[in-house]
C-alpha positions as CSV (number, residue, x, y, z in Angstrom):
1,M,122.6,112.8,51.1
2,S,122.9,109.5,53.1
3,R,120.5,106.7,52.4
4,P,118.0,105.7,55.0
5,Q,118.9,102.6,57.0
6,T,117.2,99.4,56.3
7,Q,115.5,97.4,59.2
8,E,118.4,94.9,59.3
9,Q,121.0,97.7,59.5
10,A,119.1,99.4,62.3
11,V,118.9,96.1,64.2
12,D,122.7,95.6,63.7
13,A,123.4,99.1,64.8
14,E,121.3,98.7,67.9
15,G,123.0,95.4,68.7
16,D,126.4,97.0,68.3
17,S,125.5,99.9,70.6
18,S,124.1,97.6,73.2
19,L,127.2,95.5,73.1
20,Y,129.3,98.6,73.5
21,R,127.2,99.7,76.5
22,N,127.7,96.2,78.1
23,D,131.5,96.4,77.5
24,E,131.5,100.0,78.9
25,E,129.6,99.0,82.1
26,G,131.5,95.7,82.4
27,T,128.3,93.6,82.6
28,Q,127.5,90.4,80.8
29,S,124.8,87.7,80.7
30,S,124.8,85.2,83.5
31,H,123.6,82.2,81.4
32,R,127.0,80.5,81.0
33,M,127.9,81.1,84.7
34,L,124.6,79.5,85.7
35,G,125.4,76.5,83.4
36,F,128.8,76.1,85.1
37,S,127.2,76.4,88.5
38,D,124.5,73.8,87.7
39,A,127.2,71.4,86.5
40,L,129.4,71.8,89.5
41,L,126.5,71.5,92.0
42,S,125.2,68.3,90.3
43,I,128.8,66.9,90.5
44,I,129.1,67.8,94.2
45,A,125.7,66.3,95.0
46,T,126.6,63.0,93.2
47,V,130.1,62.4,94.6
48,M,128.6,62.4,98.1
49,I,128.0,58.7,97.6
50,L,131.8,57.9,97.2
51,P,132.5,57.6,101.0
52,V,129.6,55.2,101.2
53,T,130.7,53.1,98.2
54,H,134.2,52.7,99.6
55,T,132.9,51.3,102.9
56,E,134.9,48.2,103.8
57,I,132.6,45.3,104.7
58,S,134.2,42.1,105.9
59,P,132.5,38.8,105.2
60,E,132.3,37.9,108.9
61,Q,130.6,41.1,109.9
62,F,128.5,41.7,106.8
63,D,125.1,41.6,108.5
64,K,126.1,44.0,111.2
65,S,127.9,46.3,108.8
66,I,125.1,46.5,106.3
67,Q,122.7,47.4,109.0
68,K,125.0,50.2,110.1
69,L,125.4,51.2,106.5
70,L,121.7,51.5,105.9
71,A,121.0,53.2,109.2
72,T,123.7,55.8,109.2
73,R,125.8,56.2,106.1
74,I,123.0,56.0,103.5
75,A,120.7,58.1,105.7
76,V,123.4,60.8,106.1
77,Y,124.2,60.6,102.4
78,L,120.5,61.2,101.5
79,M,120.3,64.2,103.9
80,T,123.5,65.9,102.6
81,F,122.5,65.2,98.9
82,L,119.1,66.9,99.6
83,I,120.8,69.9,101.4
84,V,123.1,70.4,98.3
85,T,119.9,70.4,96.1
86,V,118.5,73.1,98.5
87,A,121.6,75.1,97.9
88,W,121.2,74.7,94.1
89,A,117.6,75.8,94.3
90,A,118.6,78.9,96.4
91,H,121.3,79.7,93.8
92,T,118.7,79.5,91.1
93,R,116.3,81.7,92.9
94,L,119.1,84.2,93.6
95,F,119.8,84.6,89.9
96,Q,116.2,85.1,89.1
97,V,116.7,88.4,90.9
98,V,120.2,89.1,89.5
99,G,119.8,89.6,85.8
100,K,123.4,90.5,84.8
101,I,126.9,89.9,86.3
102,D,130.1,91.8,86.4
103,D,133.6,90.7,87.4
104,T,132.9,91.2,91.1
105,L,129.8,89.1,91.0
106,A,131.5,86.4,89.0
107,L,134.3,86.2,91.6
108,L,131.7,86.1,94.5
109,N,130.0,83.2,92.7
110,L,133.3,81.3,92.3
111,A,133.8,81.8,96.1
112,C,130.4,80.3,96.7
113,M,131.2,77.4,94.4
114,M,134.5,76.8,96.1
115,T,132.8,76.6,99.5
116,I,130.3,74.1,98.1
117,T,133.1,71.9,96.9
118,L,134.2,71.4,100.5
119,L,130.9,69.7,101.4
120,P,131.9,66.2,100.3
121,Y,135.0,66.4,102.6
122,T,132.9,67.4,105.6
123,F,130.5,64.6,104.7
124,S,133.3,62.1,104.7
125,L,134.2,63.2,108.2
126,M,130.6,62.8,109.3
127,V,130.5,59.3,107.8
128,T,133.9,58.1,109.1
129,F,133.4,59.6,112.6
130,P,129.6,59.5,113.2
131,D,130.0,59.9,117.0
132,V,132.3,62.9,116.7
133,P,130.5,66.2,116.3
134,L,133.3,68.0,114.4
135,G,132.1,66.7,111.0
136,I,128.6,68.0,111.6
137,F,130.0,71.3,112.9
138,L,132.2,71.8,109.8
139,F,129.4,70.8,107.4
140,C,127.1,73.4,109.1
141,M,129.9,76.0,108.9
142,C,130.2,75.4,105.1
143,V,126.5,75.9,104.6
144,I,126.7,79.1,106.7
145,A,129.6,80.3,104.5
146,I,127.6,79.5,101.4
147,G,124.7,81.6,102.7
148,S,127.0,84.4,103.7
149,V,128.5,84.6,100.2
150,Q,125.0,84.5,98.6
151,A,124.0,87.4,100.9
152,L,127.0,89.3,99.7
153,I,125.9,88.7,96.1
154,V,122.4,90.1,97.0
155,G,123.8,93.1,98.7
156,Y,126.2,93.9,95.9
157,A,123.6,93.5,93.2
158,F,121.1,95.8,95.0
159,H,123.9,98.3,95.5
160,F,124.3,98.5,91.7
161,P,120.7,98.2,90.5
162,H,121.7,97.9,86.8
163,L,122.6,94.3,87.7
164,L,119.1,93.4,88.8
165,N,116.2,92.0,87.0
166,P,114.3,94.8,85.3
167,Q,111.2,94.1,87.3
168,I,113.1,94.9,90.5
169,Q,115.5,97.4,89.0
170,Y,112.7,99.9,88.2
171,S,110.7,99.1,91.3
172,T,110.0,101.9,93.9
173,H,110.2,99.3,96.7
174,R,113.6,97.8,96.0
175,A,114.5,97.9,99.7
176,L,111.6,95.6,100.5
177,S,112.6,93.3,97.7
178,R,116.1,93.1,99.1
179,Q,114.8,92.2,102.6
180,H,112.6,89.5,101.1
181,V,115.4,87.9,99.1
182,L,117.8,88.0,102.0
183,R,115.2,86.3,104.2
184,L,114.9,83.5,101.7
185,V,118.7,83.1,101.3
186,L,119.6,83.2,105.0
187,R,116.9,81.1,106.6
188,G,118.7,77.8,105.7
189,P,122.1,79.0,107.0
190,A,120.4,80.4,110.2
191,L,119.1,76.9,110.9
192,C,122.6,75.5,110.3
193,F,124.0,78.0,112.8
194,V,121.6,76.6,115.4
195,A,122.5,73.0,114.3
196,A,126.3,73.9,114.7
197,V,125.6,75.1,118.2
198,F,123.7,71.9,119.1
199,S,126.5,69.7,117.6
200,L,128.8,70.8,120.4
201,F,126.7,69.2,123.1
202,F,123.7,67.3,121.5
203,F,124.4,66.4,117.9
204,P,121.2,64.3,117.2
205,M,119.3,67.6,117.4
206,S,121.7,68.9,114.7
207,Y,120.6,66.2,112.3
208,L,117.0,67.0,113.0
209,L,117.5,70.7,112.2
210,M,119.4,69.9,109.0
211,V,116.5,67.7,107.9
212,T,114.2,70.6,108.6
213,I,116.2,72.7,106.0
214,I,115.3,70.2,103.3
215,F,111.6,70.5,103.8
216,L,111.5,74.2,104.9
217,P,109.8,75.5,101.7
218,H,107.0,72.9,102.1
219,I,106.7,73.6,105.9
220,S,106.3,77.3,105.1
221,K,103.7,76.6,102.5
222,A,101.8,74.3,104.9
223,I,101.9,77.0,107.7
224,S,100.6,79.6,105.3
225,W,97.8,77.3,104.2
226,C,96.8,76.7,107.8
227,K,96.8,80.4,108.6
228,D,94.6,81.0,105.6
229,K,92.3,78.1,106.5
230,F,91.8,79.1,110.2
231,M,92.3,82.8,110.2
232,G,91.1,83.7,106.7
233,P,93.1,85.0,103.7
234,R,94.9,88.2,104.4
235,E,94.9,91.1,101.9
236,P,98.4,91.7,100.5
237,P,99.9,95.2,101.1
238,A,99.5,97.7,98.4
239,H,103.2,97.6,97.4
240,S,103.5,93.8,97.2
241,V,102.2,93.6,93.7
242,E,104.8,95.9,92.4
243,S,107.8,94.8,94.4
244,F,107.4,91.0,94.3
245,N,106.4,90.4,90.7
246,I,109.0,87.5,90.7
247,D,107.6,84.7,92.7
248,L,110.6,83.2,94.5
249,H,108.4,80.5,96.0
250,A,107.2,79.3,92.6
251,P,108.6,75.9,91.3
252,L,111.8,76.0,89.3
253,S,111.6,76.1,85.6
254,K,111.4,72.8,83.8
255,E,114.6,73.5,81.9
256,R,116.7,74.1,85.0
257,V,115.3,70.8,86.6
258,E,116.2,68.9,83.4
259,A,119.7,70.4,83.3
260,F,120.5,69.5,86.9
261,S,119.0,66.0,86.5
262,D,121.0,65.3,83.4
263,G,124.1,66.3,85.3
264,V,123.4,63.9,88.1
265,Y,122.7,61.0,85.7
266,A,125.9,61.8,83.7
267,I,128.1,61.9,86.7
268,V,126.6,58.7,88.1
269,A,127.3,56.9,84.8
270,T,130.8,58.2,84.9
271,L,131.5,57.2,88.5
272,L,130.8,53.5,87.5
273,I,133.8,53.3,85.3
274,L,136.2,54.8,87.9
275,D,136.0,51.7,90.0
276,I,136.7,49.6,86.9
277,C,139.8,51.7,86.2
278,E,140.9,51.5,89.8
279,D,140.1,47.9,90.9
280,N,140.1,45.9,87.7
281,V,143.5,46.7,86.2
282,P,145.7,43.7,87.0
283,D,149.1,44.2,88.5
284,P,152.0,43.3,86.1
285,K,153.6,41.1,88.8
286,D,150.4,39.1,89.3
287,V,150.0,38.7,85.5
288,Q,153.5,37.2,85.3
289,E,153.2,34.9,88.4
290,K,149.5,33.8,88.4
291,F,148.6,33.9,84.7
292,S,152.0,33.1,83.0
293,G,152.2,36.5,81.4
294,S,148.8,36.3,79.7
295,L,146.9,39.6,80.0
296,V,143.8,38.1,78.4
297,T,143.6,35.4,81.0
298,A,144.1,37.9,83.8
299,L,141.3,40.1,82.4
300,G,139.1,37.1,82.2
301,A,139.2,36.8,86.0
302,Y,137.4,40.2,86.2
303,G,134.5,39.0,84.1
304,P,131.9,39.3,86.9
305,Q,133.0,42.9,87.6
306,F,132.6,43.9,84.0
307,L,129.2,42.1,83.9
308,A,128.1,44.2,86.9
309,Y,129.4,47.4,85.2
310,F,127.4,46.8,82.1
311,G,124.2,45.9,84.0
312,S,124.6,49.0,86.3
313,F,125.3,51.3,83.3
314,A,122.2,50.0,81.5
315,T,120.2,50.7,84.7
316,V,121.4,54.3,84.9
317,G,120.9,54.8,81.2
318,L,117.3,53.4,81.1
319,L,116.3,55.4,84.2
320,W,117.6,58.5,82.5
321,F,115.6,57.6,79.4
322,A,112.5,57.1,81.5
323,H,113.1,60.5,83.1
324,H,113.7,62.1,79.7
325,S,110.5,60.6,78.3
326,L,108.5,61.9,81.3
327,F,109.8,65.4,81.1
328,L,109.4,65.5,77.4
329,H,105.6,65.5,78.0
330,V,105.8,67.8,81.1
331,R,104.6,71.4,80.4
332,K,105.2,72.7,83.9
333,A,106.9,71.3,87.0
334,T,105.1,71.8,90.3
335,Q,106.8,72.1,93.7
336,T,105.7,68.6,94.6
337,M,107.1,67.2,91.4
338,G,110.4,69.0,92.1
339,L,110.7,67.4,95.5
340,L,109.9,64.0,94.1
341,N,112.5,64.5,91.4
342,I,115.2,65.4,93.9
343,L,114.3,62.3,96.0
344,S,114.6,60.1,92.8
345,L,118.0,61.7,92.0
346,A,119.2,61.0,95.5
347,F,118.7,57.3,95.0
348,V,120.0,57.5,91.5
349,G,123.2,58.9,93.1
350,G,123.2,55.7,95.2
351,L,123.5,53.4,92.1
352,P,127.3,53.3,92.3
353,L,126.8,51.7,95.7
354,A,124.5,49.1,94.0
355,Y,127.3,48.5,91.5
356,Q,129.8,48.0,94.3
357,Q,127.4,45.4,95.9
358,T,126.9,43.5,92.7
359,S,130.5,43.5,91.6
360,A,131.4,41.8,95.0
361,F,129.3,38.7,94.1
362,A,132.4,36.8,92.9
363,R,134.7,37.9,95.7
364,Q,132.2,37.2,98.5
365,P,129.6,34.8,97.3
366,R,128.3,34.0,100.8
367,D,126.9,37.6,101.1
368,E,125.2,37.8,97.7
369,L,121.7,37.6,99.1
370,E,122.0,40.7,101.2
371,R,123.9,42.6,98.5
372,V,121.2,41.7,95.9
373,R,118.5,43.1,98.3
374,V,120.4,46.3,98.8
375,S,120.8,46.8,95.0
376,C,117.1,46.0,94.4
377,A,116.1,48.5,97.1
378,I,118.2,51.3,95.6
379,I,116.8,50.7,92.1
380,F,113.3,50.4,93.4
381,F,113.3,53.8,95.2
382,A,115.1,55.5,92.3
383,S,112.4,54.4,89.9
384,I,109.3,54.6,92.2
385,F,109.9,58.3,92.8
386,Q,110.0,58.8,89.0
387,F,106.6,57.1,88.9
388,A,105.4,59.3,91.7
389,I,106.4,62.4,89.7
390,W,104.1,61.3,86.9
391,T,101.3,60.5,89.4
392,A,101.7,64.0,91.0
393,A,101.5,65.5,87.5
394,L,98.3,63.6,86.7
395,L,96.6,65.3,89.7
396,H,97.0,68.7,87.8
397,Q,97.3,67.3,84.3
398,A,95.6,70.3,82.6
399,E,98.5,72.5,83.6
400,T,101.4,70.1,84.0
401,L,101.1,67.5,81.1
402,Q,100.8,67.4,77.4
403,P,97.4,66.1,76.1
404,A,99.1,62.9,74.8
405,V,99.9,61.5,78.3
406,R,96.8,62.6,80.2
407,F,94.0,60.2,81.1
408,G,92.7,58.9,77.8
409,G,95.6,60.2,75.8
410,R,97.2,58.0,73.1
411,E,100.5,57.8,75.1
412,H,99.0,57.4,78.6
413,A,99.2,53.6,78.8
414,F,102.7,53.5,77.2
415,M,104.0,56.1,79.7
416,F,102.5,54.2,82.6
417,A,104.2,51.0,81.5
418,K,107.6,52.7,80.9
419,L,107.7,54.3,84.4
420,A,106.3,51.2,86.1
421,L,108.8,48.8,84.5
422,Y,111.7,49.2,86.9
423,P,109.7,49.4,90.1
424,C,107.9,46.2,89.2
425,A,111.1,44.4,88.1
426,S,113.1,45.4,91.1
427,L,110.3,44.6,93.5
428,L,109.7,41.2,91.8
429,A,113.4,40.4,92.0
430,F,113.5,41.3,95.7
431,A,110.5,39.1,96.4
432,A,112.0,36.2,94.3
433,T,115.2,36.3,96.4
434,C,113.1,35.9,99.5
435,L,111.6,32.7,98.1
436,L,114.6,31.4,96.1
437,S,117.6,32.7,98.1
438,R,120.0,30.2,96.6
439,F,119.5,31.7,93.2
440,S,119.6,35.4,94.2
441,T,122.5,36.3,91.9
442,A,120.9,34.6,88.9
443,I,117.7,36.4,89.6
444,F,119.3,39.8,89.8
445,H,121.3,39.3,86.6
446,L,118.2,38.0,84.9
447,M,116.4,41.3,85.9
448,Q,119.3,43.3,84.5
449,I,119.2,41.5,81.2
450,A,115.4,41.3,80.9
451,V,114.6,44.9,81.5
452,P,116.5,46.4,78.5
453,F,114.8,43.9,76.2
454,A,111.5,44.8,77.8
455,F,112.2,48.4,77.0
456,L,112.8,47.5,73.4
457,L,109.5,45.6,73.1
458,L,107.5,47.7,75.5
459,R,105.3,49.5,72.9
460,L,104.5,46.1,71.3
461,L,103.7,44.6,74.7
462,V,101.5,47.5,75.7
463,R,99.5,47.2,72.4
464,L,99.1,43.5,72.9
465,A,97.9,44.1,76.5
466,L,95.4,46.8,75.4
467,A,94.1,44.5,72.6
468,T,93.7,41.7,75.0
469,L,91.7,43.9,77.4
470,Q,89.5,45.1,74.6
471,V,88.8,41.5,73.6
472,L,88.0,40.5,77.2
473,W,85.8,43.6,77.5
474,G,83.9,42.6,74.3
475,L,83.3,39.1,75.7
476,R,81.6,40.3,78.8
477,P,77.8,39.6,79.1
478,W,75.7,42.2,77.4
479,H,72.5,43.4,79.2
480,P,70.2,45.4,76.9
481,Q,69.0,48.6,78.3
482,P,65.2,49.2,78.3
483,C,64.1,51.3,75.4
484,L,62.7,54.6,76.5
485,V,59.9,55.9,74.3
486,E,59.5,59.5,73.8
487,P,56.1,61.0,74.5
488,E,55.7,62.4,71.0
489,A,56.5,59.0,69.5
490,Q,53.9,57.3,71.8
491,S,51.2,59.7,70.6
492,Q,52.0,58.9,67.0
493,L,52.2,55.1,67.7
494,L,55.6,55.0,65.9
495,P,58.6,52.9,67.1
496,A,60.9,55.2,69.0
497,P,64.6,55.1,68.3
498,C,66.6,53.3,71.0
C-alpha cells in the first residue's frame, strides 16, 4: 500500500504538472519579456537626445544657434521622448490583458520593439531637416506600424483565449473587451495617420496632432468629467462590470514606473562617458608633436572636460537618489504623478546636452554665460518636476504616501529639503549669472561641488533649521488666554482649572 503524499510532495507534484502543461501548450510567463521591453524602451527614449547633443554651434553664431536649438530641437526632442513613453504605457496596458505568451507572441513583440528602435533615426531626420516633411512622415509611419503590431498582438491573444488574463479569459463578453482594448491601442496611431497626411501639405498641424497624442488620456479624462458634470453621471451597462474588471485607464503600477525611470537614469549616466571616450582620447600624432610624447601632459589638457563629466555624473546620480527616496515612500502613483514623472525624465534625458555645454567652457570661453544658463535650465526643470510629483502626492497623501512623509510626519521636512535642493541651487546659480556674468563658470562649478556636500549634510542642516524655528517660535510674545470658569465651579466658589 502506498503512503499518502505529504503537503510538500503534493505541491511539488502540482508544480511539475503545471510546468508540463505549460510546455505542452507552449506558453510561458511574460515577466522577462516585459523587463526586456522596458529596458529597450527606456534606451530608445533616452538616446533621442543624441542628435541634439551633437549639434555644431560655432562661436560666431552661438546666440542665433542656441535660440534655434531651444525653439526647435529641444522642443522636438521633448515631444518625441513623451511619445515614446506613451508607447511604453500602451505596451504595459496591453500586457495587463495578455497574461501569457507563446512563440508567436514573442516574435510579434520583437517586431514591435524593432519598429520602436527606428524612432531615433526618424527623429534625427526631423531635427536635421526641420523644414522637410519627410522626417515627420516617417516618424508617424513608425508609430502607425507600432500600433498595427500591437493590434495584431491583441487579435492573436483573443483568438487563443488561454493567453489572456484570467479575468478576461473566462468572461462572457470577451468580444467587447477586445473592442475596448483595440480602441485604446489604435487611437494614438490613428492620430499619427492624420498627422502623416497633414505633413504632406501643412506640417505644423502634424506637430500639433502629435502633441495631442501625449495628453490624450488626460484629455479623455477631462471630457468624461465635463460630461458627468453637465449631463449627469451615466449608469454603466450591465455587462461592463464583468467585462472590464481590469481598468486600463488606471495609473501604471509603481514598480513599472520605477523600472522605466531607473532605465532612463542608467542610460543617461552611461551616455556621459561616451563623449569622454570619443572626444577626449588624444591622437598619437598630436601626443608626439605637441606634448613631446608625454601622454600624461596630453591628458592634462582635457582636465576641464573631465571636471564637467564628474559634475554631470554627480547631478544624474543625485537626481536619481532623490527620485529613489521619493518613490520609496510612495504607496500608489496617480495619473498626474505619472505624467509629472515622465516630464522630469524628459529633462533628465537632456542632461547629456548640459554636459556638452559645460565641457565646452574651455574650448569656447566667450560663450560660457549662455551655456551655463542652458545647463541650469535643464537641471532646474528635471528637478522641479520631481518636486511637483511630491506636491501632487501630498494632495492625496492618505492613498499615495507613507505616513512618515505626510504633513506632520517625521520625514516630511527632510523630504521637502531633499527635493527642493536642486531646484533652489540651479535657480540661484542662474540668477547669480545674471548679476555676476563674468564669474558664470565659477558659479556653475561651485553649484556642482556644493550640492553633493549639501546632500551629505542635509539631515543635519534640516535639524538645525527646525531647531532654530522652534527657538524663534518660543521667543514670540505670549498672550495669556482668559480663563473660562465652568458654571459648576462658579456655584461652588472654587478656582476653575485653566
